[in-house]
C-alpha positions as CSV (number, residue, x, y, z in Angstrom):
1,M,16.6,10.7,46.7
2,D,14.4,13.5,48.8
3,A,12.2,15.5,47.0
4,R,13.9,18.6,46.7
5,Q,16.8,16.6,44.6
6,D,13.8,15.6,42.7
7,F,12.5,18.6,41.6
8,Y,16.3,20.0,40.8
9,L,16.7,16.6,38.3
10,A,13.0,17.4,37.1
11,A,14.2,21.2,36.4
12,L,17.6,19.8,34.7
13,A,15.6,17.5,32.1
14,Q,13.5,20.3,31.2
15,C,16.8,22.1,29.4
16,P,16.5,21.7,25.7
17,G,18.8,19.5,24.1
18,L,20.6,18.1,27.2
19,G,18.5,14.8,26.9
20,S,17.8,11.4,28.8
21,R,21.7,9.9,27.7
22,R,23.7,12.7,29.3
23,L,21.5,13.5,32.1
24,G,21.5,10.2,33.0
25,Q,25.6,10.3,32.6
26,L,25.7,13.1,35.1
27,L,23.6,11.4,37.3
28,Q,26.7,8.5,37.3
29,T,28.8,11.2,38.9
30,D,29.1,11.6,42.5
31,L,27.5,14.9,41.9
32,D,23.8,15.4,43.2
33,A,21.1,17.1,40.9
34,V,21.0,20.2,43.5
35,S,25.1,20.5,42.8
36,L,24.5,19.9,39.0
37,W,21.7,22.6,38.4
38,Q,23.9,25.2,39.8
39,M,27.0,24.2,38.2
40,P,28.0,26.2,35.2
41,A,27.5,24.4,31.7
42,L,30.7,24.4,30.9
43,E,31.9,22.3,33.8
44,M,29.5,20.0,33.0
45,S,30.6,19.6,29.6
46,R,34.1,18.1,31.4
47,L,31.9,15.6,32.9
48,V,29.7,14.8,29.7
49,K,31.0,15.6,26.2
50,M,28.4,18.3,24.4
51,P,28.6,20.5,22.1
52,Q,29.7,24.3,22.5
53,G,25.6,25.6,21.7
54,L,24.5,23.0,24.2
55,V,26.6,24.6,26.8
56,S,25.0,27.9,26.0
57,T,21.7,26.6,25.6
58,I,22.0,25.0,29.1
59,D,23.5,28.0,31.0
60,A,20.5,30.6,29.2
61,F,17.4,28.2,30.1
62,R,18.9,28.5,33.8
63,R,19.1,32.3,33.5
64,D,16.1,32.5,32.3
65,H,14.4,29.9,34.5
66,P,15.9,30.1,37.9
67,D,12.7,29.0,40.2
68,M,12.3,25.7,37.8
69,P,12.7,23.6,40.7
70,E,10.5,25.3,42.9
71,A,7.7,26.1,40.1
72,L,7.8,22.1,39.1
73,A,7.1,21.3,43.0
74,D,4.0,23.8,43.1
75,I,2.4,22.7,40.3
76,C,2.7,18.7,41.1
77,E,1.4,19.2,44.4
78,Q,-1.7,21.4,42.9
79,R,-2.2,18.8,40.3
80,G,-1.8,15.6,42.4
81,V,1.4,14.3,40.6
82,H,4.5,12.6,42.4
83,L,7.8,12.2,40.6
84,C,9.5,8.8,40.4
85,T,13.4,9.4,39.4
86,L,16.0,6.5,37.9
87,Q,17.5,6.8,41.5
88,D,14.5,6.0,43.4
89,E,14.3,2.8,44.4
90,D,10.5,2.1,43.2
91,Y,11.6,3.2,39.6
92,P,10.6,0.1,37.4
93,Y,13.7,-1.9,37.2
94,L,12.8,-3.1,33.5
95,L,12.8,0.6,31.9
96,K,15.9,1.3,33.9
97,E,17.8,-1.4,31.7
98,I,16.5,0.5,28.3
99,F,19.4,2.2,26.3
100,S,18.1,5.9,27.4
101,P,15.7,5.3,30.2
102,P,13.9,8.9,31.5
103,P,15.7,10.1,34.2
104,V,12.6,11.5,35.6
105,L,8.5,10.3,35.6
106,Y,6.1,11.9,36.5
107,C,3.2,10.0,38.1
108,R,-0.5,9.9,38.6
109,G,-1.4,6.8,40.5
110,T,1.0,3.7,41.8
111,L,3.5,2.6,40.0
112,M,4.7,-0.7,40.9
113,P,8.6,-1.4,40.5
114,K,8.6,-5.0,40.3
115,E,5.0,-5.8,38.8
116,R,4.7,-7.7,35.7
117,R,3.8,-6.1,32.8
118,V,2.8,-6.5,29.2
119,A,2.1,-3.9,26.2
120,I,-0.7,-3.9,24.0
121,V,-0.3,-1.3,21.1
122,G,-1.9,-0.9,17.7
123,S,-3.6,1.2,14.9
124,R,-5.6,4.2,16.0
125,R,-7.6,3.4,13.3
126,L,-9.2,0.0,14.2
127,S,-11.4,-2.7,13.0
128,P,-14.4,-4.2,14.9
129,Y,-11.8,-7.4,14.6
130,G,-9.1,-5.3,16.3
131,E,-11.5,-3.5,18.7
132,A,-12.8,-7.0,19.9
133,L,-9.5,-8.4,20.9
134,A,-7.8,-5.7,22.3
135,L,-10.7,-6.0,24.6
136,E,-10.7,-9.5,25.2
137,F,-6.4,-9.5,25.3
138,G,-6.5,-6.6,27.7
139,E,-9.5,-8.3,30.2
140,Q,-7.7,-11.7,30.2
141,L,-4.2,-10.8,31.0
142,A,-5.2,-8.2,33.3
143,A,-6.9,-11.0,35.3
144,A,-4.0,-13.0,35.2
145,G,-2.1,-10.6,36.9
146,L,-0.3,-9.0,34.3
147,T,-0.2,-5.1,34.2
148,V,-1.3,-4.0,30.8
149,V,0.6,-1.3,29.7
150,S,-0.1,1.0,26.4
151,G,-1.0,4.7,25.2
152,A,-3.5,5.6,25.4
153,A,-4.3,7.3,22.1
154,R,-7.4,6.4,20.4
155,G,-8.1,2.8,18.9
156,I,-6.1,-0.4,20.2
157,D,-4.7,1.8,23.2
158,T,-7.9,3.2,24.5
159,R,-9.4,-0.5,24.6
160,S,-6.7,-2.5,25.8
161,H,-6.9,-0.2,29.0
162,R,-10.4,-0.3,28.9
163,G,-10.7,-4.1,29.1
164,A,-7.8,-4.3,31.7
165,L,-9.5,-1.9,33.8
166,K,-12.6,-4.5,33.9
167,T,-10.5,-6.8,35.7
168,G,-7.1,-5.4,37.0
169,R,-4.4,-2.9,36.5
170,T,-3.4,-1.0,33.6
171,V,-0.3,1.5,32.9
172,A,-0.9,4.6,30.5
173,V,2.3,6.0,28.9
174,L,1.8,9.8,27.9
175,G,3.4,11.7,24.8
176,C,2.4,14.9,26.8
177,G,2.1,16.7,30.1
178,I,1.1,14.2,32.7
179,D,-2.0,16.7,33.2
180,V,-2.7,16.9,29.4
181,A,-5.5,14.5,28.4
182,Y,-4.7,13.7,24.6
183,P,-6.8,13.0,22.8
184,A,-9.4,15.1,24.9
185,E,-11.8,12.3,25.0
186,N,-10.0,9.9,26.9
187,R,-9.9,12.4,30.3
188,R,-12.5,10.4,32.4
189,L,-10.5,6.8,31.0
190,L,-7.3,8.7,32.4
191,A,-8.5,9.4,35.6
192,Q,-9.8,5.8,35.9
193,I,-6.5,4.2,35.3
194,A,-5.0,6.5,38.1
195,E,-7.5,5.4,40.6
196,S,-6.2,1.7,40.3
197,G,-3.1,1.8,38.0
198,A,-0.7,4.6,36.7
199,V,-0.6,7.3,34.4
200,I,2.9,8.1,33.9
201,S,4.9,11.0,31.4
202,E,8.6,12.1,31.1
203,Y,7.0,15.3,30.2
204,A,6.2,18.1,32.9
205,P,2.8,19.4,33.4
206,G,1.1,21.4,30.9
207,V,3.8,19.9,28.1
208,Q,1.4,19.8,24.7
209,P,1.5,16.9,22.3
210,L,4.4,16.9,19.5
211,P,4.9,13.9,17.1
212,A,8.4,13.5,18.4
213,F,7.1,12.8,21.6
214,F,5.4,9.9,20.6
215,S,8.4,8.3,19.4
216,A,9.8,8.8,22.6
217,R,6.9,7.5,24.5
218,N,7.0,4.3,23.0
219,R,10.2,3.0,24.1
220,I,8.7,3.9,27.8
221,I,6.1,1.4,26.8
222,S,8.2,-1.4,25.2
223,G,10.7,-0.8,28.0
224,L,8.3,-1.3,31.0
225,S,7.5,-4.2,29.6
226,E,8.4,-8.4,29.2
227,G,6.8,-8.4,26.0
228,T,4.7,-6.3,23.5
229,L,1.4,-7.5,21.8
230,V,0.8,-5.7,18.4
231,V,-3.1,-6.2,17.7
232,E,-3.6,-4.2,14.8
233,A,-1.1,-2.3,12.7
234,A,-0.8,-1.2,9.2
235,A,2.6,-1.4,7.1
236,R,4.0,1.9,8.5
237,S,2.2,2.4,11.8
238,G,4.1,3.8,14.9
239,S,3.5,0.4,16.5
240,L,5.9,-1.2,14.5
241,I,8.2,1.4,16.3
242,T,7.2,0.0,19.4
243,A,7.7,-3.7,18.2
244,E,11.2,-3.0,17.2
245,L,12.6,-1.1,20.3
246,A,11.2,-4.2,22.5
247,L,13.4,-6.4,19.8
248,S,16.1,-4.1,20.1
249,E,16.1,-4.3,24.0
250,G,15.7,-8.3,23.9
251,R,12.3,-8.4,24.7
252,E,9.4,-10.7,23.3
253,V,7.1,-9.3,20.3
254,Y,3.8,-11.1,19.9
255,A,1.4,-10.2,17.2
256,L,-1.9,-11.2,16.2
257,P,-2.9,-12.3,12.5
258,G,-5.7,-10.6,10.4
259,S,-6.9,-11.2,7.2
260,V,-4.3,-11.5,4.1
261,F,-7.0,-8.9,2.6
262,S,-6.8,-6.7,5.1
263,K,-4.6,-3.2,5.2
264,M,-4.6,-2.8,8.7
265,S,-2.6,-6.4,9.3
266,E,0.0,-5.8,7.1
267,G,2.2,-4.7,9.6
268,C,1.7,-7.7,12.2
269,H,1.9,-9.9,9.3
270,H,5.4,-8.5,8.8
271,L,6.4,-8.8,12.1
272,I,5.5,-12.7,12.3
273,Q,7.7,-13.2,9.1
274,Q,10.3,-11.4,11.1
275,G,10.4,-13.7,14.1
276,A,7.6,-12.1,16.4
277,R,5.4,-14.8,17.9
278,L,1.9,-15.4,16.4
279,V,-1.0,-15.3,18.9
280,T,-4.2,-16.4,18.3
281,K,-5.4,-16.0,22.4
282,P,-4.4,-14.9,25.7
283,G,-3.2,-18.2,27.0
284,D,-0.7,-17.9,24.2
285,I,1.1,-15.1,26.0
286,L,0.4,-16.4,29.7
287,E,2.0,-19.7,28.6
288,D,4.9,-18.0,27.2
289,M,5.4,-16.1,30.4
290,G,4.7,-19.0,32.8
291,L,1.2,-17.8,34.2
292,V,-1.8,-19.7,34.3
293,Q,-5.2,-18.1,32.5
294,K,-7.6,-17.3,34.8
295,V,-10.9,-19.0,33.9
296,T,-13.9,-16.5,34.2
297,A,-17.1,-18.1,33.7
298,K,-19.4,-17.7,30.7
299,K,-22.2,-15.3,31.1
300,Q,-25.2,-16.7,31.4
301,K,-27.0,-16.8,28.3
302,S,-30.8,-16.7,29.5
303,M,-32.5,-14.7,26.9
304,T,-35.9,-14.1,26.2
305,P,-37.1,-14.7,22.5
306,D,-36.1,-11.2,20.9
307,E,-32.6,-11.0,22.5
308,R,-31.8,-14.5,20.7
309,R,-33.0,-13.4,17.6
310,V,-30.5,-10.5,18.5
311,Y,-27.8,-12.5,19.3
312,Q,-27.8,-15.3,16.6
313,V,-27.3,-12.1,13.6
314,L,-23.9,-10.3,15.6
315,S,-20.2,-12.1,15.8
316,F,-17.8,-11.2,17.9
317,D,-15.4,-9.7,15.5
318,R,-17.9,-7.3,13.4
319,A,-20.2,-5.0,14.6
320,L,-23.7,-4.3,13.3
321,S,-25.6,-1.0,13.9
322,A,-29.3,-1.2,14.9
323,D,-30.3,-0.8,11.2
324,E,-28.0,-3.2,10.5
325,I,-29.4,-5.7,12.8
326,L,-33.1,-5.0,11.5
327,M,-31.8,-5.5,8.2
328,S,-30.2,-9.0,8.9
329,L,-33.2,-10.4,11.0
330,P,-35.5,-13.0,8.9
331,D,-38.5,-11.1,9.0
332,G,-36.9,-7.6,9.3
333,E,-39.3,-6.1,12.1
334,M,-38.8,-5.8,16.2
335,P,-40.3,-2.9,17.2
336,N,-38.7,-2.6,20.5
337,L,-35.2,-3.4,19.6
338,S,-33.6,-0.2,21.3
339,F,-34.9,-1.7,24.8
340,T,-34.0,-5.2,23.8
341,L,-30.2,-4.1,22.7
342,L,-30.1,-2.0,26.4
343,Q,-31.1,-5.4,28.0
344,M,-28.9,-7.4,26.3
345,E,-26.0,-5.1,27.5
346,L,-26.7,-4.8,30.9
347,K,-26.3,-8.7,30.8
348,G,-23.0,-8.6,29.3
349,L,-24.0,-10.2,26.2
350,I,-23.4,-7.7,23.7
351,I,-21.1,-4.4,23.8
352,E,-21.7,-0.9,22.4
353,N,-18.8,0.9,20.6
354,E,-18.4,4.5,19.9
355,L,-20.4,4.4,16.7
356,H,-23.2,2.8,18.2
357,A,-22.7,-0.4,16.5
358,Y,-23.0,-3.9,18.6
359,R,-21.0,-7.0,18.6
360,R,-20.9,-10.0,21.2
361,A,-19.1,-10.1,24.0
362,E,-17.5,-13.2,23.8
363,R,-16.2,-15.5,21.5
364,E,-18.0,-18.6,21.3
């Protein structure tokens, strides 16, 4: 499909109420996107069933936005965005198989159609346990050659992307326009993802996030992926929607168990009860997918006496603030603690989170 056709199709996708399913059905006719854009909606309704109100809405939209294809082409060129349409050879083949694939994807970066992908999703409000595991699974799965897919939201999504960036590729699926950073603090992260992987959205540049968009985005996250891992999710977490979509498309669902006392793991436990595969380490997923885990060398544990004292009071799944570290030391004293923490972070021994709390970088 040539670039001109792409932007006419993208313009059609902007028509309120037309939707992915109807547009997909229209694409199965012998008509090209330019012809469909120019066709009266009443004629469209003879090809694809639609209510009279939608016929009027489509005609009004095109009458009010006659230059929409050209406008989309201009803004995408200005912002370094390219299109991938359902009729293109490089459209991800797994995504084509879902019930309602997006006819148009806006993309920054490189979306490889046949790469193997796994989704990692979870709560926006995460525990230190969830944070540690999202980073570890993202890093190890990417190191083994899988592309990690997530939604660039706060919490588990963000940690999964960051983990994957350390060793391989990741794809972020947005519930807003391709040029909108949401949440705003992830603007730099999204730029990094686009450099080595891809940032994609079915929404045109400038479209602001709405709650309904995130549910629609979830079908793309699961649709791109052979399997979906839920790291941490409360009983009514949106991550469970992604898992349910994956199941409905015949894709594998994995879940990490947590404490039976943790509200943040109730959703994962429910999934396991319903038949999701319980996993405890990245190798469980890689084995299930027929891949071999890339063994990474343990970080050198040559530490100064002060670093060893700090390391002994830290754990992998619980982060401590500097004050909590001091309180946990046998004598409660270390004048150069800030310098010691910095050196340990530079050595890769510990990780500092957004709350300026520290945990071990590796499981023992």
